[in-house]
C-alpha positions as CSV (number, residue, x, y, z in Angstrom):
1,X,-15.0,-32.3,32.1
2,X,-17.3,-32.4,28.6
3,X,-20.4,-30.7,30.3
4,X,-18.5,-27.7,32.5
5,X,-16.8,-26.6,29.3
6,X,-20.7,-27.0,27.4
7,X,-21.7,-24.9,30.5
8,X,-18.9,-22.3,30.0
9,X,-19.8,-21.7,26.7
10,X,-23.2,-21.6,27.2
11,X,-22.9,-18.7,30.0
12,X,-20.5,-17.0,27.1
13,X,-23.2,-17.2,24.8
14,X,-25.7,-15.6,26.8
15,X,-23.8,-12.6,28.0
16,X,-22.3,-12.2,24.6
17,X,-25.9,-12.7,22.4
18,X,-27.5,-9.6,23.7
19,X,-24.4,-7.3,23.6
20,X,-23.5,-8.3,19.9
21,X,-27.1,-8.2,18.9
22,X,-27.6,-4.0,20.7
23,X,-24.3,-3.4,18.5
24,X,-24.7,-1.6,15.3
25,X,-22.8,-0.8,11.7
26,X,-22.0,2.7,11.6
27,X,-20.9,4.0,7.8
28,X,-18.7,6.7,8.5
29,X,-17.7,8.9,5.4
30,X,-14.3,10.7,5.4
31,X,-13.6,14.0,3.7
32,X,-11.8,13.4,0.2
33,X,-8.9,15.1,1.6
34,X,-7.7,12.7,4.4
35,X,-7.7,8.8,5.1
36,X,-8.2,6.4,7.5
37,X,-9.6,3.0,8.3
38,X,-13.3,1.5,8.2
39,X,-15.2,2.8,11.8
40,X,-15.5,0.1,14.4
41,X,-18.6,0.1,16.6
42,X,-19.3,-1.4,19.8
43,X,-22.0,-1.4,22.0
44,X,-21.5,1.4,25.5
45,X,-25.0,0.6,26.6
46,X,-28.5,0.3,25.3
47,X,-28.9,3.0,24.3
48,X,-25.6,4.4,23.0
49,X,-22.6,3.0,20.7
50,X,-18.9,4.1,20.4
51,X,-18.2,4.7,16.9
52,X,-13.9,4.5,16.5
53,X,-12.4,5.7,13.3
54,X,-8.9,4.1,13.6
55,X,-5.6,5.0,11.5
56,X,-7.2,8.8,10.4
57,X,-3.8,10.4,9.2
58,X,-4.0,14.1,9.8
59,X,-1.5,16.1,7.9
60,X,0.3,19.4,8.3
61,X,-0.5,21.2,5.0
62,X,2.2,23.9,5.6
63,X,6.0,23.6,4.9
64,X,6.9,26.3,7.2
65,X,5.1,26.3,10.2
66,X,4.2,24.2,12.8
67,X,0.1,24.1,13.7
68,X,-1.8,23.1,16.8
69,X,-4.7,20.8,16.7
70,X,-7.2,20.6,19.4
71,X,-9.5,17.7,20.7
72,X,-12.9,19.2,20.0
73,X,-11.5,20.1,16.4
74,X,-12.5,16.4,15.4
75,X,-16.3,15.9,15.0
76,X,-19.1,13.7,13.7
77,X,-22.0,15.1,12.1
78,X,-25.3,13.2,12.6
79,X,-27.8,15.1,10.8
80,X,-27.6,18.6,12.5
81,X,-26.0,16.7,16.0
82,X,-22.4,17.2,16.2
83,X,-20.3,14.2,18.6
84,X,-16.9,15.3,19.6
85,X,-14.3,12.7,21.1
86,X,-14.6,10.5,24.1
87,X,-12.7,8.2,25.9
88,X,-13.6,4.7,24.9
89,X,-12.8,2.2,27.5
90,X,-10.0,-0.1,26.6
91,X,-9.2,1.7,23.2
92,X,-6.0,4.1,23.4
93,X,-7.4,7.2,21.2
94,X,-6.3,10.4,21.1
95,X,-5.3,12.4,24.3
96,X,-8.3,14.0,25.3
97,X,-6.8,16.4,27.8
98,X,-4.2,18.4,25.9
99,X,-3.7,19.8,22.6
100,X,-1.5,18.4,20.0
101,X,1.1,20.2,17.6
102,X,2.8,19.1,13.7
103,X,5.7,20.1,12.8
104,X,5.4,21.8,9.1
105,X,4.6,19.2,7.1
106,X,4.3,16.3,9.7
107,X,1.6,13.7,9.3
108,X,0.3,11.5,12.7
109,X,-1.9,8.9,12.9
110,X,-4.9,8.9,15.2
111,X,-7.6,6.6,16.3
112,X,-10.4,8.7,17.1
113,X,-13.8,7.6,19.1
114,X,-17.3,8.7,19.5
115,X,-20.3,8.0,21.4
116,X,-23.6,8.3,20.1
117,X,-27.4,6.8,19.7
118,X,-27.8,3.2,18.6
119,X,-29.8,4.3,15.5
120,X,-26.9,6.2,14.0
121,X,-26.3,4.4,10.6
122,X,-24.0,6.8,8.9
123,X,-22.2,9.7,9.8
124,X,-19.8,12.3,8.9
125,X,-16.3,13.2,9.8
126,X,-14.9,16.7,10.1
127,X,-11.5,17.8,11.3
128,X,-11.2,21.3,11.4
129,X,-8.2,22.7,13.1
130,X,-8.3,25.7,10.7
131,X,-5.0,25.5,10.2
132,X,-3.0,27.3,7.1
133,X,-1.0,26.2,3.8
134,X,2.0,28.5,2.6
135,X,-0.1,30.4,0.5
136,X,-1.9,31.5,4.0
137,X,-5.5,29.8,2.6
138,X,-7.3,28.0,5.6
139,X,-7.8,24.0,5.5
140,X,-10.0,22.3,7.2
141,X,-10.9,18.1,6.3
142,X,-14.6,18.9,6.1
143,X,-17.6,18.8,3.8
144,X,-17.0,16.9,0.8
145,X,-16.8,13.6,1.1
146,X,-16.1,10.0,-1.4
147,X,-18.9,9.0,-2.7
148,X,-19.0,5.2,-2.4
């Protein structure tokens, strides 16, 4: 029995270690006007990795009007390359087939996943629904990032 358990653990290590070795850690910078949890990185294949930004709080800045967003309003920027949300197998994320709507002054927590090359180590998150606040100014969640 002891030999069988040792064999099972050895098999698990043979499978898991190469996968864990390929999984990098991507530091995702969030704009100053949006909050979220630390990004989670998981290997997709030998060339690509999933980067999930969990617990993003999106907030409708208007107290008067409901406003919509589309899945492509979420972006991950790596240099000049823009990545859009994807479905990460085995992980709940935003519905990638339909737009969403937030009532006036409503907020919502979302998890968003992206598929990026393994070589990526730093990325910038953007949410650009082009919403308007009550004064009529456009509000996007991008461009100015926390420095840490």
